[in-house]
A tleap script that builds the chain and sets N, CA, C and O, in Angstrom:
source leaprc.protein.ff14SB
mol = sequence {
  NMET GLU GLN THR ASN THR SER ALA PRO PRO
  VAL ILE ALA THR VAL ALA ILE ASP GLU PHE
  LYS SER SER ILE ARG GLY THR VAL LEU PHE
  ALA GLY ASP VAL GLU TYR ASP LEU LYS ARG
  GLN VAL TRP ASN GLY MET ILE ASP LYS HIE
  PRO ALA LEU SER GLY CGLY
}
set mol.1.N position { 0.844 -1.183 0.000 }
set mol.1.CA position { 0.000 0.000 0.000 }
set mol.1.C position { 0.886 1.241 0.000 }
set mol.1.O position { 1.800 1.353 0.817 }
set mol.2.N position { 0.624 2.148 -0.890 }
set mol.2.CA position { 1.409 3.366 -1.000 }
set mol.2.C position { 0.807 4.457 -0.128 }
set mol.2.O position { -0.406 4.662 -0.118 }
set mol.3.N position { 1.669 5.155 0.603 }
set mol.3.CA position { 1.216 6.263 1.424 }
set mol.3.C position { 1.399 7.557 0.645 }
set mol.3.O position { 2.374 7.730 -0.086 }
set mol.4.N position { 0.453 8.447 0.816 }
set mol.4.CA position { 0.588 9.757 0.189 }
set mol.4.C position { 0.806 10.790 1.279 }
set mol.4.O position { 0.279 10.661 2.384 }
set mol.5.N position { 1.564 11.787 0.972 }
set mol.5.CA position { 1.848 12.852 1.914 }
set mol.5.C position { 1.148 14.111 1.418 }
set mol.5.O position { 1.509 14.658 0.376 }
set mol.6.N position { 0.157 14.564 2.159 }
set mol.6.CA position { -0.547 15.780 1.768 }
set mol.6.C position { -0.223 16.882 2.759 }
set mol.6.O position { 0.100 16.611 3.916 }
set mol.7.N position { -0.307 18.097 2.316 }
set mol.7.CA position { -0.032 19.218 3.203 }
set mol.7.C position { -1.304 19.740 3.865 }
set mol.7.O position { -1.242 20.666 4.673 }
set mol.8.N position { -2.437 19.168 3.537 }
set mol.8.CA position { -3.699 19.615 4.125 }
set mol.8.C position { -3.771 19.179 5.591 }
set mol.8.O position { -3.565 18.006 5.900 }
set mol.9.N position { -4.062 20.115 6.487 }
set mol.9.CA position { -4.169 19.750 7.901 }
set mol.9.C position { -5.402 18.890 8.147 }
set mol.9.O position { -6.390 18.992 7.421 }
set mol.10.N position { -5.344 18.047 9.166 }
set mol.10.CA position { -6.517 17.226 9.475 }
set mol.10.C position { -7.664 18.098 9.977 }
set mol.10.O position { -7.441 19.151 10.575 }
set mol.11.N position { -8.872 17.657 9.731 }
set mol.11.CA position { -10.044 18.375 10.214 }
set mol.11.C position { -10.426 17.785 11.567 }
set mol.11.O position { -10.622 16.576 11.694 }
set mol.12.N position { -10.528 18.635 12.563 }
set mol.12.CA position { -10.878 18.197 13.913 }
set mol.12.C position { -12.196 18.841 14.291 }
set mol.12.O position { -12.368 20.051 14.141 }
set mol.13.N position { -13.120 18.040 14.777 }
set mol.13.CA position { -14.436 18.546 15.162 }
set mol.13.C position { -14.313 19.560 16.301 }
set mol.13.O position { -13.499 19.387 17.209 }
set mol.14.N position { -15.114 20.602 16.248 }
set mol.14.CA position { -15.094 21.650 17.269 }
set mol.14.C position { -15.318 21.081 18.653 }
set mol.14.O position { -14.686 21.526 19.611 }
set mol.15.N position { -16.201 20.109 18.779 }
set mol.15.CA position { -16.475 19.521 20.091 }
set mol.15.C position { -15.227 18.809 20.626 }
set mol.15.O position { -14.973 18.851 21.830 }
set mol.16.N position { -14.452 18.162 19.766 }
set mol.16.CA position { -13.223 17.494 20.198 }
set mol.16.C position { -12.194 18.522 20.664 }
set mol.16.O position { -11.484 18.288 21.642 }
set mol.17.N position { -12.112 19.651 19.974 }
set mol.17.CA position { -11.193 20.715 20.375 }
set mol.17.C position { -11.602 21.277 21.732 }
set mol.17.O position { -10.755 21.485 22.601 }
set mol.18.N position { -12.885 21.520 21.914 }
set mol.18.CA position { -13.372 22.050 23.191 }
set mol.18.C position { -13.096 21.072 24.336 }
set mol.18.O position { -12.716 21.491 25.428 }
set mol.19.N position { -13.286 19.772 24.093 }
set mol.19.CA position { -12.999 18.767 25.118 }
set mol.19.C position { -11.509 18.747 25.449 }
set mol.19.O position { -11.130 18.640 26.615 }
set mol.20.N position { -10.672 18.850 24.428 }
set mol.20.CA position { -9.225 18.879 24.636 }
set mol.20.C position { -8.835 20.094 25.473 }
set mol.20.O position { -8.069 19.972 26.429 }
set mol.21.N position { -9.359 21.262 25.118 }
set mol.21.CA position { -9.049 22.489 25.848 }
set mol.21.C position { -9.450 22.393 27.313 }
set mol.21.O position { -8.723 22.860 28.191 }
set mol.22.N position { -10.602 21.791 27.579 }
set mol.22.CA position { -11.084 21.713 28.962 }
set mol.22.C position { -10.349 20.651 29.773 }
set mol.22.O position { -10.444 20.637 31.000 }
set mol.23.N position { -9.614 19.758 29.100 }
set mol.23.CA position { -8.940 18.676 29.820 }
set mol.23.C position { -7.490 19.004 30.197 }
set mol.23.O position { -6.850 18.224 30.901 }
set mol.24.N position { -6.971 20.135 29.741 }
set mol.24.CA position { -5.589 20.492 30.051 }
set mol.24.C position { -5.514 21.882 30.662 }
set mol.24.O position { -6.438 22.686 30.548 }
set mol.25.N position { -4.386 22.141 31.315 }
set mol.25.CA position { -4.112 23.503 31.783 }
set mol.25.C position { -3.176 24.134 30.764 }
set mol.25.O position { -2.302 23.458 30.221 }
set mol.26.N position { -3.344 25.377 30.510 }
set mol.26.CA position { -2.475 26.050 29.566 }
set mol.26.C position { -3.216 26.463 28.315 }
set mol.26.O position { -4.446 26.445 28.260 }
set mol.27.N position { -2.451 26.831 27.323 }
set mol.27.CA position { -2.983 27.356 26.079 }
set mol.27.C position { -2.974 26.283 24.997 }
set mol.27.O position { -2.035 25.492 24.914 }
set mol.28.N position { -4.002 26.253 24.177 }
set mol.28.CA position { -4.044 25.366 23.021 }
set mol.28.C position { -3.750 26.215 21.793 }
set mol.28.O position { -4.425 27.209 21.528 }
set mol.29.N position { -2.730 25.803 21.051 }
set mol.29.CA position { -2.327 26.550 19.865 }
set mol.29.C position { -2.702 25.788 18.607 }
set mol.29.O position { -2.640 24.559 18.575 }
set mol.30.N position { -3.087 26.510 17.583 }
set mol.30.CA position { -3.417 25.938 16.288 }
set mol.30.C position { -2.306 26.272 15.303 }
set mol.30.O position { -1.509 27.176 15.552 }
set mol.31.N position { -2.246 25.559 14.201 }
set mol.31.CA position { -1.179 25.729 13.217 }
set mol.31.C position { -1.037 27.179 12.732 }
set mol.31.O position { 0.071 27.578 12.372 }
set mol.32.N position { -2.069 27.953 12.707 }
set mol.32.CA position { -1.985 29.330 12.243 }
set mol.32.C position { -1.640 30.343 13.317 }
set mol.32.O position { -1.459 31.521 13.011 }
set mol.33.N position { -1.544 29.915 14.572 }
set mol.33.CA position { -1.259 30.830 15.672 }
set mol.33.C position { 0.193 31.302 15.639 }
set mol.33.O position { 1.080 30.579 15.184 }
set mol.34.N position { 0.424 32.509 16.122 }
set mol.34.CA position { 1.740 33.136 16.087 }
set mol.34.C position { 2.798 32.285 16.794 }
set mol.34.O position { 3.900 32.137 16.266 }
set mol.35.N position { 2.506 31.727 17.954 }
set mol.35.CA position { 3.480 30.978 18.744 }
set mol.35.C position { 3.593 29.507 18.349 }
set mol.35.O position { 4.433 28.794 18.897 }
set mol.36.N position { 2.783 29.044 17.429 }
set mol.36.CA position { 2.725 27.620 17.092 }
set mol.36.C position { 4.092 27.032 16.735 }
set mol.36.O position { 4.495 26.027 17.320 }
set mol.37.N position { 4.810 27.637 15.793 }
set mol.37.CA position { 6.101 27.100 15.364 }
set mol.37.C position { 7.122 27.081 16.495 }
set mol.37.O position { 7.907 26.139 16.604 }
set mol.38.N position { 7.118 28.099 17.325 }
set mol.38.CA position { 8.045 28.147 18.452 }
set mol.38.C position { 7.747 27.030 19.453 }
set mol.38.O position { 8.667 26.369 19.933 }
set mol.39.N position { 6.491 26.819 19.765 }
set mol.39.CA position { 6.104 25.842 20.776 }
set mol.39.C position { 6.197 24.398 20.292 }
set mol.39.O position { 6.392 23.501 21.112 }
set mol.40.N position { 6.066 24.141 18.991 }
set mol.40.CA position { 6.085 22.766 18.497 }
set mol.40.C position { 7.494 22.207 18.358 }
set mol.40.O position { 7.663 20.999 18.189 }
set mol.41.N position { 8.502 23.062 18.425 }
set mol.41.CA position { 9.878 22.607 18.273 }
set mol.41.C position { 10.295 21.750 19.462 }
set mol.41.O position { 9.882 21.988 20.597 }
set mol.42.N position { 11.106 20.768 19.182 }
set mol.42.CA position { 11.629 19.891 20.220 }
set mol.42.C position { 13.152 19.967 20.217 }
set mol.42.O position { 13.749 20.526 19.297 }
set mol.43.N position { 13.768 19.409 21.234 }
set mol.43.CA position { 15.209 19.463 21.373 }
set mol.43.C position { 15.922 18.799 20.202 }
set mol.43.O position { 16.925 19.319 19.712 }
set mol.44.N position { 15.419 17.665 19.752 }
set mol.44.CA position { 16.041 16.936 18.652 }
set mol.44.C position { 15.614 17.575 17.331 }
set mol.44.O position { 14.473 17.405 16.904 }
set mol.45.N position { 16.507 18.298 16.690 }
set mol.45.CA position { 16.197 19.015 15.465 }
set mol.45.C position { 15.875 18.124 14.280 }
set mol.45.O position { 15.386 18.612 13.261 }
set mol.46.N position { 16.141 16.814 14.392 }
set mol.46.CA position { 15.824 15.901 13.290 }
set mol.46.C position { 14.340 15.544 13.280 }
set mol.46.O position { 13.846 14.942 12.326 }
set mol.47.N position { 13.639 15.916 14.338 }
set mol.47.CA position { 12.205 15.653 14.413 }
set mol.47.C position { 11.491 16.956 14.088 }
set mol.47.O position { 11.667 17.955 14.785 }
set mol.48.N position { 10.697 16.948 13.046 }
set mol.48.CA position { 9.979 18.148 12.629 }
set mol.48.C position { 8.537 17.787 12.374 }
set mol.48.O position { 8.134 17.585 11.228 }
set mol.49.N position { 7.763 17.705 13.424 }
set mol.49.CA position { 6.357 17.333 13.336 }
set mol.49.C position { 5.491 18.570 13.367 }
set mol.49.O position { 5.881 19.601 13.915 }
set mol.50.N position { 4.310 18.465 12.774 }
set mol.50.CA position { 3.352 19.563 12.736 }
set mol.50.C position { 2.001 19.072 13.267 }
set mol.50.O position { 1.116 18.730 12.482 }
set mol.51.N position { 1.836 19.037 14.602 }
set mol.51.CA position { 0.558 18.572 15.145 }
set mol.51.C position { -0.583 19.527 14.805 }
set mol.51.O position { -0.375 20.724 14.606 }
set mol.52.N position { -1.774 18.981 14.744 }
set mol.52.CA position { -2.940 19.829 14.465 }
set mol.52.C position { -3.196 20.799 15.606 }
set mol.52.O position { -3.621 21.932 15.379 }
set mol.53.N position { -2.939 20.360 16.832 }
set mol.53.CA position { -3.072 21.194 18.024 }
set mol.53.C position { -1.815 21.030 18.852 }
set mol.53.O position { -1.143 20.000 18.792 }
set mol.54.N position { -1.508 22.047 19.616 }
set mol.54.CA position { -0.342 21.970 20.497 }
set mol.54.C position { -0.674 22.655 21.799 }
set mol.54.O position { -1.209 23.763 21.796 }
set mol.55.N position { -0.370 22.025 22.904 }
set mol.55.CA position { -0.542 22.646 24.212 }
set mol.55.C position { 0.679 23.486 24.516 }
set mol.55.O position { 1.810 23.037 24.325 }
set mol.56.N position { 0.462 24.688 24.984 }
set mol.56.CA position { 1.589 25.571 25.238 }
set mol.56.C position { 1.668 26.032 26.655 }
set mol.56.O position { 2.575 26.785 27.009 }
savepdb mol mol.pdb
quit
């Protein structure tokens, strides 16, 4: 089976986002938010993931 790599972000239901926000302390960042790229970075520079949501 061949995998395809698309640049389209996954669609997440609003209710799932609201549940996620209420289950954590802190800020939830989306891919378009100003701090998103800064917060998604990890110590190992070889890992470059782009989560749909990020807790900050």
